[in-house]
C-alpha positions as CSV (number, residue, x, y, z in Angstrom):
1,M,75.3,-145.9,-138.5
2,R,75.1,-145.0,-142.2
3,N,72.8,-148.0,-142.9
4,W,70.5,-146.9,-140.0
5,I,70.2,-143.3,-141.5
6,L,69.6,-144.7,-145.0
7,C,66.9,-147.0,-143.7
8,A,65.3,-144.2,-141.7
9,S,65.3,-141.9,-144.7
10,I,63.7,-144.5,-146.9
11,A,61.1,-145.2,-144.2
12,L,60.2,-141.5,-144.0
13,A,60.3,-141.0,-147.8
14,L,57.9,-143.8,-148.7
15,P,54.9,-142.5,-146.8
16,C,55.5,-139.0,-148.1
17,H,55.6,-140.3,-151.6
18,A,52.4,-142.3,-151.1
19,F,50.6,-139.2,-149.7
20,A,51.9,-137.1,-152.6
21,Q,50.3,-139.5,-155.0
22,Q,46.8,-139.5,-153.5
23,P,45.8,-135.9,-154.5
24,G,46.8,-136.7,-158.1
25,A,44.5,-139.7,-158.1
26,A,41.7,-137.6,-156.6
27,D,42.2,-134.9,-159.2
28,K,41.9,-137.5,-162.0
29,A,38.7,-138.8,-160.5
30,G,37.4,-135.3,-160.2
31,R,38.2,-134.5,-163.8
32,S,36.5,-137.6,-165.2
33,A,33.3,-136.9,-163.3
34,P,31.3,-134.1,-165.0
35,S,30.6,-131.2,-162.6
36,Q,27.3,-129.5,-162.3
37,T,28.8,-126.2,-163.3
38,S,30.4,-127.4,-166.5
39,A,27.2,-129.2,-167.5
40,D,25.2,-126.0,-166.9
41,H,27.7,-123.7,-168.7
42,P,26.6,-124.4,-172.3
43,K,23.0,-123.7,-171.3
44,L,24.0,-120.4,-169.7
45,A,26.0,-119.4,-172.8
46,D,23.0,-120.0,-175.0
47,V,20.7,-118.1,-172.6
48,L,23.0,-115.1,-172.4
49,E,23.7,-115.0,-176.1
50,A,20.0,-115.0,-176.8
51,R,19.5,-112.2,-174.2
52,V,22.3,-110.1,-175.8
53,R,20.8,-110.6,-179.3
54,A,17.3,-109.7,-178.0
55,A,18.6,-106.6,-176.3
56,W,20.3,-105.5,-179.6
57,A,17.1,-106.1,-181.6
58,T,15.1,-104.0,-179.1
59,F,17.7,-101.2,-179.2
60,K,17.6,-101.2,-183.0
61,K,13.8,-100.8,-182.9
62,R,14.4,-97.7,-180.6
63,D,12.2,-99.2,-177.9
64,A,13.5,-97.6,-174.8
65,N,10.9,-99.2,-172.5
66,G,11.7,-102.7,-173.9
67,Y,15.4,-102.1,-173.7
68,A,15.1,-101.0,-170.0
69,E,13.8,-104.6,-169.2
70,F,17.3,-105.9,-170.1
71,L,19.1,-103.5,-167.7
72,T,19.6,-103.5,-163.9
73,D,18.6,-100.3,-162.1
74,D,22.3,-99.7,-161.3
75,F,23.4,-100.2,-164.9
76,Q,26.5,-98.4,-166.1
77,A,27.9,-98.2,-169.6
78,V,31.2,-97.0,-171.2
79,E,31.1,-96.6,-174.9
80,A,33.9,-96.2,-177.4
81,D,33.3,-92.5,-178.0
82,G,35.3,-91.6,-174.9
83,D,32.5,-89.6,-173.2
84,G,32.8,-91.5,-170.0
85,E,30.4,-93.6,-167.9
86,R,26.7,-93.4,-168.6
87,S,23.8,-94.4,-166.3
88,K,20.7,-96.4,-167.2
89,S,18.6,-93.2,-167.7
90,H,21.2,-91.7,-170.0
91,I,21.4,-94.8,-172.1
92,L,17.6,-95.0,-172.4
93,R,17.5,-91.5,-173.8
94,E,20.1,-92.5,-176.4
95,V,18.0,-95.5,-177.5
96,E,15.5,-93.2,-179.2
97,H,18.3,-91.4,-181.2
98,S,20.2,-94.5,-182.3
99,M,22.0,-93.9,-185.6
100,Y,23.0,-97.4,-186.7
101,T,21.0,-99.1,-189.4
102,D,22.3,-102.7,-189.0
103,Y,24.7,-104.8,-187.0
104,L,26.5,-108.1,-186.8
105,L,27.2,-109.9,-183.5
106,Q,29.8,-112.6,-183.4
107,L,32.5,-114.4,-181.4
108,F,30.5,-114.8,-178.2
109,Q,32.2,-116.1,-175.1
110,V,30.6,-116.5,-171.7
111,Q,32.4,-116.9,-168.5
112,Q,30.4,-117.7,-165.4
113,L,31.7,-115.8,-162.4
114,G,29.5,-117.4,-159.8
115,P,25.9,-118.6,-159.5
116,N,24.5,-115.1,-160.2
117,Y,27.1,-113.4,-162.4
118,A,28.5,-114.0,-165.9
119,F,30.9,-112.0,-168.1
120,V,29.9,-112.0,-171.8
121,T,32.3,-110.8,-174.5
122,Y,31.6,-110.5,-178.3
123,E,32.4,-108.4,-181.3
124,S,29.9,-106.1,-183.0
125,T,30.1,-104.6,-186.5
126,L,27.8,-101.6,-186.7
127,Q,26.5,-100.2,-190.0
128,F,25.5,-96.5,-190.3
129,P,23.7,-94.6,-193.0
130,Q,25.7,-93.4,-196.0
131,G,27.2,-89.9,-195.4
132,P,30.4,-88.1,-194.4
133,A,30.8,-90.2,-191.2
134,T,32.2,-93.7,-190.9
135,R,30.0,-96.2,-192.6
136,Y,31.1,-99.2,-190.5
137,R,32.5,-99.5,-187.0
138,R,33.7,-102.6,-185.2
139,V,33.9,-102.8,-181.4
140,F,34.7,-105.5,-178.9
141,I,32.2,-105.6,-176.1
142,G,32.3,-106.8,-172.6
143,E,29.2,-107.1,-170.5
144,L,28.6,-108.1,-166.9
145,W,25.3,-109.9,-166.5
146,T,23.6,-110.7,-163.2
147,L,20.7,-112.9,-162.2
148,R,18.1,-110.8,-160.5
149,D,14.5,-111.9,-159.6
150,G,15.0,-114.9,-161.8
151,Q,16.1,-113.0,-164.9
152,W,19.5,-112.3,-166.4
153,K,20.0,-108.5,-166.7
154,M,22.9,-106.5,-167.9
155,M,24.7,-104.6,-165.2
156,R,27.8,-103.2,-167.0
157,Y,28.6,-102.5,-170.6
158,Q,32.1,-101.7,-172.0
159,E,33.0,-101.0,-175.7
160,T,36.5,-101.0,-177.1
161,P,37.0,-99.9,-180.7
162,V,38.7,-102.3,-183.2
163,R,41.2,-100.5,-185.4
């Protein structure tokens, strides 16, 4: 009787072991074949970094109409000053009164969240005119970008001060 139970256990265990091995083999095949998403990711990262840099350049020139082209109509921003959420119209009024004189953008990372959304993070070092206020300010920035009407536009903006 013990031999019969042992043989039955082995007979049941072998197919289970074989089925357990098949997904692993499929995973290896899937990893070796490049996916369309991973092949497109470097292009998307380059496109969005260029859009972010162009938006900053437009903001620095105090071109509110030009900057509006980078933003969705439902755009919302939260800046490091603690004044809460700002709408697109509020941000566009701030463009004309920008106080920074120069900036450095670095450490870009892009995470695609779907076919029409991506999250972009980077660090910005802002330089302000000499005076009693802070001369330099570093912030980490997170932006949600969305593809609308064939163009990538910024939907959300969040600053976090670096201390």
